N, C-alpha and C positions, 0 to 999 in steps of 0.2 A: 749900870743897868744895860748898857750896850753890849757888854761882854756876855751877859746872860743870854741875850737874844742871839748872839753869834753862836754860842755853845748849843742852844736849843736848835738853831737852824742846822748846825753840823750834825747833831744827833738824828734829827729827822731826815736829813739828806742821806746819812749812812744807812738808816733803816730802809728808806725808799730805794736806794741803790742796790742794797742786798736783795730785796724782793724782785726788782726789775731784772737783775742779773740772773737770779734763779729761774724766773719765768723764761727769759731768753735761752738759757742753757737747756731747759726741758724741751722747749720748742725745737732747738737745734738738734738735740739728740734724737728726738722723735723723727725729724726729717732726715738726718744722717746718722743712722745707727752705728754703734761701734763695730769693730770687726767681728765676724762670726765664722763658724766652721767652714761654710761654703767659700767664703773669701780666702781663707787660708788654703783650702784645697786648690782653688783656682790659681792662687799665687804660686804654689809649689808646682802645679802642672805647667805653668808658664816657664818656670825655671828648668823644666825637663825632668822633674822627679815625680814619681807616683807615690803619693803619701799614704801611709798606713793610718789607721784610726789612732794608734798609739802616738804617732808623730803629731797628728792633729791635736790630740789631747794635750800633749806636752807644750805645743805652741800656744794653745788657748790658756793653759795654766801660766805660762810665762808672760803672756800679754795681759792677763788679768792682774798680775802682780804690779804692773806699771800704770794701770788705770784706776 
């Protein structure tokens, strides 16, 4: 009977942990949004390059592949 209680506790803990982690990640992403076009343009300007829209679109596409 003790094993059943342990298993029930683990299942409830896993479900609770999932929802808490999901809530935390949503809050974090709202506070710190992922990279956007303006960030890419600023980064390329800092490196001494003037980015075209095509280059920015390529970077956005490659970044979205890894996120």
